[in-house]
C-alpha positions in Angstrom: -13.5 38.9 -50.9 -10.0 38.7 -49.1 -11.0 36.3 -46.5 -10.2 33.3 -48.3 -6.6 34.2 -48.9 -6.1 35.4 -45.3 -7.6 32.0 -44.4 -5.1 30.2 -46.6 -2.3 32.3 -45.3 -3.2 31.5 -41.8 -3.3 28.0 -42.4 0.0 27.9 -44.3 1.7 29.8 -41.4 0.2 27.4 -38.8 1.5 24.3 -41.0 4.8 26.0 -41.0 5.0 26.6 -37.3 4.2 22.9 -36.7 6.8 21.7 -39.2 9.5 24.2 -37.5 8.6 22.2 -34.4 8.3 18.7 -35.9 11.5 18.9 -38.2 14.1 18.9 -35.3 12.6 16.1 -33.6 12.4 14.1 -36.6 15.8 14.7 -37.5 17.1 13.7 -34.2 15.0 10.5 -34.2 16.6 9.7 -37.7 19.6 10.3 -36.8 19.5 8.0 -33.4 17.9 5.2 -35.7 21.2 5.5 -38.0 23.5 5.2 -35.0 21.5 2.1 -33.6 21.7 0.4 -37.1 25.3 0.8 -37.3 25.5 -0.2 -33.4 23.7 -3.5 -34.4 26.0 -3.8 -37.6 29.3 -3.5 -35.4 27.9 -6.3 -33.1 27.6 -8.7 -36.6 23.8 -8.4 -37.2 22.7 -8.8 -40.6 21.8 -5.7 -42.5 17.9 -6.8 -42.4 17.9 -7.5 -38.9 19.8 -4.5 -37.8 17.4 -2.2 -39.9 14.3 -4.1 -38.5 15.7 -3.7 -34.8 16.6 0.0 -35.1 13.1 0.6 -36.6 11.5 -1.3 -33.8 12.9 0.7 -31.2 12.3 4.1 -32.7 8.8 2.8 -34.0 7.7 1.6 -30.3 8.8 4.8 -28.9 6.7 6.7 -31.5 3.8 4.5 -30.9 3.9 5.1 -27.2 4.0 8.6 -27.7 1.0 8.5 -30.0 -1.3 6.7 -27.6 0.1 9.2 -25.1 -1.2 12.0 -27.5 -4.5 10.3 -28.0 -5.2 10.2 -24.0 -4.3 13.4 -23.6 -6.8 14.7 -26.2 -9.6 12.5 -24.8 -9.0 13.9 -21.0 -7.6 10.5 -20.1 -4.3 9.9 -18.3 -1.4 9.6 -20.4 1.2 8.4 -17.7 1.1 4.5 -18.5 1.8 5.4 -22.3 4.6 8.2 -21.5 6.6 5.5 -19.3 6.4 3.1 -22.0 7.7 5.7 -24.2 10.4 6.7 -21.9 11.6 3.4 -21.0 12.2 2.6 -25.1 13.7 6.1 -25.2 16.0 5.1 -22.5 17.1 1.7 -24.0 18.0 3.6 -27.6 19.9 6.2 -25.8 21.9 3.4 -23.9 22.7 1.4 -27.0 23.5 4.6 -28.9 26.0 5.7 -25.7 27.8 2.3 -25.4 28.0 2.0 -29.2 29.8 5.4 -29.2 32.0 5.1 -26.2 35.0 2.8 -25.4 33.5 1.6 -22.2 30.1 2.5 -19.6 32.8 4.4 -17.6 34.4 6.1 -20.5 32.2 8.0 -22.6 33.1 8.9 -26.0 31.9 12.3 -27.9 29.7 10.1 -30.6 28.1 7.9 -27.4 27.1 11.6 -25.7 26.0 12.8 -28.8 23.5 10.4 -30.2 22.4 9.5 -26.8 21.6 13.0 -26.5 19.6 12.7 -29.7 17.5 9.8 -28.6 16.6 11.9 -25.5 16.2 15.0 -26.9 13.5 13.8 -29.7 11.6 12.4 -26.8 11.8 15.7 -24.7 11.0 17.7 -27.6 7.7 15.8 -28.4 6.8 16.1 -24.7 7.4 19.7 -24.6 5.2 20.1 -27.9 2.6 17.8 -26.3 2.2 20.0 -23.2 1.9 23.4 -24.9 -0.4 21.8 -27.1 -2.2 20.6 -24.0 -2.4 24.1 -22.5 -3.5 25.6 -25.6 -6.7 23.1 -25.7 -7.5 23.7 -22.0 -6.7 27.4 -21.3 -9.4 27.4 -18.6 -7.5 24.8 -16.7 -4.3 26.9 -16.3 -3.5 28.6 -12.8 -3.8 32.2 -12.7 -0.8 34.0 -13.8 1.5 35.2 -10.9 2.4 38.8 -10.7 5.8 39.6 -11.8 8.4 42.2 -10.1 11.1 44.0 -11.9 15.1 43.3 -11.3 14.9 46.6 -9.5 12.7 45.5 -7.0 14.5 42.1 -6.3 17.6 44.1 -5.8 16.6 46.9 -3.8 13.8 45.2 -1.8 14.4 41.7 -1.7 12.5 40.8 1.5 9.4 42.8 0.5 9.6 41.2 -3.1 10.1 37.7 -1.7 7.0 38.4 0.7 4.7 39.6 -1.8 5.6 36.7 -4.2 4.6 34.2 -1.3 1.2 36.1 -0.8 0.4 36.0 -4.5 1.0 32.0 -4.6 -1.0 31.4 -1.2 -4.0 33.9 -2.1 -4.0 33.7 -6.1 -3.3 37.4 -6.3 -2.6 38.2 -9.7 -2.3 42.1 -9.6 1.0 43.2 -8.5 0.4 46.4 -6.7 -2.3 44.4 -4.5 0.7 41.6 -3.7 3.1 44.5 -2.9 0.8 46.5 -0.8 -0.2 43.2 1.1 3.6 42.4 1.8 4.2 45.8 3.0 1.1 45.5 5.6 2.5 42.2 6.8 6.1 43.6 7.3 4.8 46.7 9.1 2.1 45.0 11.3 3.5 44.3 14.9 3.7 40.8 16.0 0.7 39.5 18.0 1.2 39.8 21.6 1.3 36.7 23.6 -1.2 36.2 26.0 0.2 35.9 29.3 -0.4 32.8 31.5 0.4 33.2 35.1 1.9 30.0 36.1 0.8 28.4 39.5 4.4 28.9 40.9 4.0 32.6 40.5 0.6 32.9 42.6 1.4 34.0 46.2 1.0 30.9 48.5 -1.9 30.2 50.4 -1.4 28.8 53.9 -3.2 28.5 57.2 -1.2 31.4 58.7 -2.0 33.6 55.6 -5.8 33.3 54.6 -7.2 34.6 51.4 -8.0 38.1 51.5 -11.1 38.0 49.6 -14.2 37.6 51.6 -16.3 34.6 51.4 -19.4 36.1 50.3 -17.6 37.6 47.2 -17.8 35.8 44.0 -15.2 34.8 41.8 -14.4 37.6 39.3 -15.5 36.4 35.6 -12.7 35.9 33.2 -12.7 38.4 30.7 -13.5 37.1 27.1 -10.7 37.6 24.6 -10.9 41.0 22.4 -12.9 40.7 19.4 -10.2 41.3 17.1 -7.6 38.6 18.5 -8.7 35.0 18.2 -6.5 32.3 19.4 -3.5 34.7 19.7 -3.7 35.5 15.9 -4.0 39.0 15.6 -6.7 40.2 12.8 -7.1 43.7 14.2 -5.9 45.2 10.7 -8.6 43.4 8.9 -11.4 43.8 11.6 -12.7 47.2 10.1 -12.9 45.9 6.9 -14.7 42.3 7.8 -17.4 44.0 10.0 -18.0 46.4 6.8 -18.3 43.2 4.3 -20.3 41.2 7.1 -22.9 44.3 7.5 -23.1 44.5 3.5 -23.8 40.5 3.5 -26.3 40.3 6.4 -28.2 37.1 6.4 -25.7 35.6 3.6 -22.7 35.9 5.9 -20.5 32.9 5.4 -16.8 32.3 5.8 -16.0 32.1 2.2 -18.0 34.9 1.2 -16.6 36.9 4.1 -13.2 36.2 2.6 -14.0 37.3 -0.8 -15.4 40.5 0.4 -12.0 41.2 2.0 -10.0 40.3 -0.7 -12.2 42.5 -3.0 -11.3 45.5 -1.0 -7.5 44.8 -1.6 -6.5 42.8 1.5 -4.8 39.6 1.9 -6.0 36.8 4.1 -4.7 33.5 4.3 -3.7 30.5 6.9 -5.3 30.7 10.2 -6.6 34.2 9.9 -9.1 32.9 7.7 -11.0 31.3 10.6 -9.7 33.8 13.2 -11.3 36.8 11.2 -14.4 35.1 10.7 -14.9 33.9 14.5 -13.8 37.8 15.1 -17.0 39.1 13.2 -19.3 36.4 14.7 -18.3 37.2 18.1 -18.9 40.7 17.3 -22.6 40.0 16.0 -23.4 37.9 19.0 
């Protein structure tokens, strides 16, 4: 029996919250309208014409804002309507600035305040629209990044910055996972570079100094690169987990499933290491 009063109270609170947001925007719009009216009156325009022009400026901006709102509600692009709204807002702000200042290069207090009101009303509306759009489509929001406290930023700035970068790159939402991945990346030694002996480093072979290898002896085959290193990208830290995930997947093994399985075990993999770890697993299976 108490559902109806609670529902009415909820609607009342929702209306009050909307009014609290809309009231400052409306007051700023009316203040900007009045200053535009005064500017046109100072330019010797009749009262009726001054009121019509000031009203036209503000109403056109509101119309463009309304069209942008309808476009967003219908999942259409509001860019064109927003561009029109901001064009009108900038014109109105310029009128207010010029009327309240001695010159374009000599800003006055009234000019700055009332120009800011014109811009502020549009900015407030845009922010309100952005919040409403995000509330209508919460499934389109990107995953929230993990947050690290001030103590970590002050005490371990490098590790914290690395963890934040990994969270953004690999879509990690758990702060502990991002932190452990950052520690593993910082403690991991750099991949050794493959040394390629240049032609100048080889001993010269002259007629007086023939090769010591018998002609019947075949050329020794080149040793294949180790499975944990592909194209000089060290993936030895991920190889045990990747082999276990590959064994679990069996015939369903694919690059995306392998990477998802590695991440499910709490490891971070991104960039060129994604292709390298997949190639290493395929090489082991061959």
